DOPA-389433 format. One record per residue: residue number from 0; residue in one letter; x, y, z of N, C-alpha, C in turn. Coordinates in nm, 2 decimals, decimal comma, always signed. Each point is the difference from the previous one (the first is absolute). Example, Ala and Ser with C-alpha at 12.3 -4.5 7.8 and 13.67 -1.06 7.14 Angstrom:
2
<semar 0; 'a'; <+1,32; -0,57; +0,78>; <-0,09; +0,12; +0,00>; <+0,09; +0,12; +0,00>> <semar 1; 's'; <-0,04; +0,11; -0,07>; <+0,09; +0,11; +0,00>; <-0,08; +0,11; +0,08>> 
This chain:
86
<semar 0; 'm'; <+0,10; -0,11; -0,02>; <-0,11; +0,14; +0,01>; <+0,12; +0,09; -0,04>> <semar 1; 't'; <+0,08; +0,03; +0,12>; <+0,08; +0,07; +0,01>; <+0,08; +0,04; -0,11>> <semar 2; 'p'; <+0,03; -0,08; -0,12>; <+0,06; +0,05; -0,11>; <-0,10; +0,06; -0,10>> <semar 3; 'v'; <-0,09; -0,05; +0,01>; <-0,10; +0,07; -0,10>; <-0,01; +0,16; +0,08>> <semar 4; 'v'; <-0,08; +0,03; +0,13>; <+0,02; +0,08; +0,01>; <+0,07; +0,13; +0,00>> <semar 5; 'g'; <+0,19; -0,07; +0,02>; <+0,09; +0,12; -0,08>; <+0,01; +0,03; -0,10>> <semar 6; 'a'; <-0,02; -0,09; -0,07>; <+0,03; -0,01; -0,17>; <-0,15; +0,03; -0,06>> <semar 7; 'q'; <-0,14; +0,06; +0,03>; <-0,11; +0,13; +0,02>; <+0,11; +0,10; +0,04>> <semar 8; 's'; <-0,01; +0,05; +0,12>; <+0,09; +0,08; -0,01>; <+0,04; +0,06; -0,04>> <semar 9; 't'; <+0,15; -0,07; -0,08>; <+0,05; +0,08; -0,09>; <+0,00; +0,05; -0,09>> <semar 10; 'l'; <-0,16; -0,07; -0,10>; <-0,07; -0,02; -0,11>; <-0,09; +0,17; +0,04>> <semar 11; 'n'; <-0,04; +0,02; +0,13>; <-0,12; +0,08; +0,04>; <+0,14; +0,12; +0,02>> <semar 12; 'f'; <+0,09; -0,01; +0,04>; <+0,12; +0,13; +0,02>; <+0,02; +0,06; -0,11>> <semar 13; 'g'; <+0,04; -0,12; -0,14>; <-0,04; +0,11; -0,13>; <-0,08; +0,00; -0,02>> <semar 14; 'y'; <-0,09; +0,01; +0,01>; <-0,15; +0,05; -0,09>; <-0,01; +0,12; +0,08>> <semar 15; 'i'; <-0,02; +0,05; +0,14>; <-0,04; +0,12; +0,07>; <+0,13; +0,09; -0,02>> <semar 16; 'l'; <+0,16; -0,05; -0,02>; <+0,07; +0,12; -0,04>; <-0,05; +0,04; -0,13>> <semar 17; 'a'; <-0,05; -0,05; -0,09>; <-0,01; +0,00; -0,12>; <-0,11; +0,09; -0,03>> <semar 18; 'e'; <-0,14; +0,01; +0,07>; <-0,11; +0,05; +0,03>; <+0,09; +0,10; +0,06>> <semar 19; 'l'; <+0,09; +0,01; +0,12>; <+0,03; +0,11; +0,07>; <+0,05; +0,16; -0,11>> <semar 20; 'a'; <+0,10; -0,12; -0,09>; <+0,09; +0,10; -0,10>; <-0,13; +0,09; -0,12>> <semar 21; 'g'; <-0,10; -0,13; +0,02>; <-0,07; +0,06; -0,14>; <-0,07; +0,10; +0,05>> <semar 22; 'l'; <-0,09; -0,02; +0,11>; <-0,09; +0,11; +0,08>; <+0,07; +0,14; +0,00>> <semar 23; 's'; <+0,13; -0,01; +0,06>; <+0,06; +0,12; +0,03>; <+0,10; +0,08; -0,07>> <semar 24; 'f'; <-0,01; -0,03; -0,18>; <-0,01; +0,01; -0,16>; <-0,10; +0,04; -0,03>> <semar 25; 'l'; <-0,11; -0,03; +0,04>; <-0,13; +0,08; -0,03>; <-0,01; +0,14; +0,10>> <semar 26; 'g'; <+0,06; -0,04; +0,11>; <+0,00; +0,11; +0,06>; <-0,12; +0,02; +0,14>> <semar 27; 'l'; <-0,04; -0,17; +0,00>; <-0,06; +0,02; +0,11>; <+0,02; -0,11; +0,05>> <semar 28; 'g'; <+0,18; +0,03; +0,04>; <+0,03; -0,07; +0,15>; <+0,10; +0,13; +0,07>> <semar 29; 'v'; <+0,09; -0,02; +0,07>; <+0,05; +0,05; +0,07>; <-0,01; +0,15; -0,03>> <semar 30; 'q'; <-0,03; +0,11; +0,08>; <+0,08; +0,13; -0,03>; <+0,11; +0,02; -0,05>> <semar 31; 'p'; <+0,00; +0,09; -0,07>; <+0,15; +0,06; -0,03>; <+0,15; +0,04; +0,04>> <semar 32; 'p'; <-0,04; +0,02; +0,11>; <+0,13; -0,01; +0,15>; <+0,03; -0,12; +0,02>> <semar 33; 't'; <-0,06; -0,06; +0,03>; <+0,05; -0,17; -0,01>; <+0,09; -0,04; -0,10>> <semar 34; 'a'; <+0,11; -0,06; +0,02>; <+0,03; -0,09; -0,16>; <-0,10; -0,17; -0,04>> <semar 35; 'd'; <+0,05; +0,01; -0,10>; <-0,13; -0,14; -0,03>; <+0,07; -0,01; -0,16>> <semar 36; 'w'; <+0,01; -0,07; -0,04>; <+0,02; -0,09; -0,09>; <-0,08; -0,01; -0,15>> <semar 37; 'g'; <-0,13; +0,02; +0,02>; <-0,10; +0,08; -0,08>; <+0,02; +0,07; -0,03>> <semar 38; 'a'; <+0,01; +0,12; +0,10>; <-0,04; +0,13; +0,00>; <+0,18; +0,03; -0,09>> <semar 39; 'm'; <+0,09; +0,02; +0,07>; <+0,11; -0,02; -0,09>; <+0,00; -0,01; -0,15>> <semar 40; 'i'; <-0,08; -0,12; -0,09>; <+0,02; -0,03; -0,13>; <-0,09; +0,10; -0,01>> <semar 41; 'n'; <-0,11; +0,05; +0,06>; <-0,09; +0,07; -0,07>; <+0,11; +0,16; +0,00>> <semar 42; 'e'; <+0,04; +0,05; +0,04>; <+0,05; +0,12; +0,09>; <+0,11; -0,06; -0,16>> <semar 43; 'a'; <+0,10; -0,02; -0,03>; <+0,07; -0,07; -0,10>; <-0,03; -0,04; -0,14>> <semar 44; 'q'; <-0,12; +0,06; -0,05>; <-0,09; -0,05; -0,11>; <-0,01; +0,07; -0,10>> <semar 45; 'a'; <+0,05; +0,14; +0,04>; <+0,02; +0,11; -0,07>; <+0,14; -0,01; -0,10>> <semar 46; 'g'; <+0,06; -0,03; +0,11>; <+0,17; -0,08; -0,08>; <+0,01; -0,03; -0,02>> <semar 47; 'i'; <-0,05; -0,13; -0,03>; <+0,01; -0,14; -0,12>; <-0,05; +0,12; -0,12>> <semar 48; 'v'; <-0,05; +0,05; -0,08>; <-0,10; +0,07; -0,08>; <+0,18; +0,10; -0,07>> <semar 49; 'a'; <+0,09; +0,04; +0,11>; <+0,12; +0,08; +0,01>; <+0,10; -0,09; -0,02>> <semar 50; 'g'; <+0,02; -0,15; +0,01>; <+0,08; -0,06; -0,01>; <+0,07; -0,04; +0,12>> <semar 51; 'a'; <-0,05; +0,05; +0,12>; <+0,08; -0,05; +0,15>; <-0,11; -0,07; -0,03>> <semar 52; 'f'; <+0,06; -0,18; +0,05>; <-0,09; -0,12; +0,03>; <+0,07; -0,04; +0,11>> <semar 53; 'l'; <+0,09; +0,02; +0,13>; <+0,03; -0,02; +0,06>; <-0,08; +0,01; +0,13>> <semar 54; 'p'; <-0,06; +0,16; +0,03>; <-0,06; +0,03; +0,08>; <-0,11; -0,15; +0,03>> <semar 55; 'a'; <-0,07; +0,05; -0,08>; <-0,11; -0,11; -0,02>; <+0,01; -0,15; -0,02>> <semar 56; 'l'; <+0,15; -0,04; -0,04>; <+0,04; -0,16; -0,06>; <+0,00; -0,04; +0,20>> <semar 57; 'v'; <+0,12; +0,07; +0,09>; <+0,08; -0,03; +0,08>; <-0,16; -0,07; +0,12>> <semar 58; 'p'; <-0,08; +0,09; +0,06>; <-0,10; -0,08; +0,03>; <-0,08; -0,12; -0,06>> <semar 59; 'a'; <-0,07; +0,04; -0,14>; <+0,00; -0,14; -0,03>; <+0,00; -0,11; +0,01>> <semar 60; 'v'; <+0,16; -0,02; -0,01>; <+0,11; -0,11; +0,04>; <+0,00; +0,00; +0,13>> <semar 61; 'a'; <+0,01; +0,07; +0,08>; <-0,02; -0,03; +0,14>; <-0,12; -0,10; +0,00>> <semar 62; 'v'; <-0,10; +0,05; +0,01>; <-0,13; -0,06; -0,08>; <+0,03; -0,11; +0,08>> <semar 63; 'v'; <+0,05; -0,07; -0,18>; <+0,02; -0,08; -0,08>; <+0,04; -0,11; +0,14>> <semar 64; 'l'; <+0,11; +0,06; +0,01>; <+0,11; -0,09; +0,10>; <-0,02; -0,01; +0,15>> <semar 65; 'a'; <-0,08; +0,09; +0,03>; <-0,07; -0,05; +0,14>; <-0,05; -0,06; -0,01>> <semar 66; 'v'; <-0,15; -0,07; -0,12>; <-0,06; -0,11; -0,06>; <+0,04; -0,13; +0,05>> <semar 67; 'v'; <+0,08; +0,01; -0,11>; <+0,10; -0,12; -0,06>; <+0,05; -0,05; +0,14>> <semar 68; 'a'; <+0,06; +0,10; +0,09>; <+0,08; -0,05; +0,08>; <-0,08; -0,02; +0,11>> <semar 69; 'v'; <-0,04; -0,01; +0,06>; <-0,14; -0,03; +0,06>; <-0,07; -0,13; +0,05>> <semar 70; 'n'; <-0,04; -0,02; -0,18>; <-0,09; -0,14; -0,03>; <+0,15; -0,11; -0,02>> <semar 71; 'v'; <+0,11; +0,07; -0,03>; <+0,12; -0,10; -0,01>; <+0,06; -0,07; +0,15>> <semar 72; 'i'; <-0,04; +0,06; +0,11>; <+0,07; +0,00; +0,11>; <-0,13; -0,11; +0,09>> <semar 73; 'g'; <-0,13; +0,09; -0,05>; <-0,12; -0,05; +0,01>; <+0,00; -0,20; +0,00>> <semar 74; 'e'; <+0,02; +0,00; -0,17>; <+0,00; -0,12; -0,02>; <+0,11; -0,12; +0,11>> <semar 75; 'd'; <+0,09; +0,08; -0,02>; <+0,16; -0,05; +0,05>; <-0,08; -0,07; +0,13>> <semar 76; 'i'; <-0,04; +0,11; +0,11>; <-0,05; -0,12; +0,11>; <-0,10; -0,02; +0,02>> <semar 77; 's'; <-0,09; +0,00; -0,13>; <-0,11; -0,11; -0,04>; <+0,07; -0,17; +0,00>> <semar 78; 'd'; <+0,09; +0,06; -0,06>; <+0,10; -0,16; -0,07>; <+0,06; -0,05; +0,13>> <semar 79; 'r'; <+0,11; +0,09; +0,10>; <+0,03; -0,06; +0,14>; <-0,08; -0,06; +0,10>> <semar 80; 'i'; <-0,15; +0,08; -0,03>; <-0,09; -0,03; +0,13>; <-0,03; -0,17; -0,02>> <semar 81; 'g'; <+0,01; -0,03; -0,16>; <-0,08; -0,14; -0,04>; <-0,16; +0,02; -0,06>> <semar 82; 'g'; <+0,00; -0,01; -0,10>; <-0,14; +0,04; -0,12>; <+0,06; +0,04; -0,12>> <semar 83; 'd'; <-0,05; -0,04; -0,10>; <+0,02; +0,01; -0,12>; <-0,18; +0,03; +0,01>> <semar 84; 'v'; <+0,03; +0,20; -0,08>; <-0,13; +0,04; -0,02>; <+0,01; +0,01; -0,15>> <semar 85; 'a'; <-0,10; -0,09; -0,01>; <+0,02; +0,05; -0,20>; <-0,14; +0,05; -0,03>> 
């Protein structure tokens, strides 16, 4: 039972993080003084047209790396506890 809960929790973390970044990108998340990856991508959106990709690329890559890292760690913990979650 524990491996299933751990695997589901890590998958849910990825979904929640992506939804939080998406809402912040749309302006429905945290307010501007607070740092948030979605808000950072939104602020850098105008720079993409001008050719400045790095201010938008860094927070986007951070979101992807955070989700992948948590999923890999969660899968490793699930395997160590003992259970193949298919």
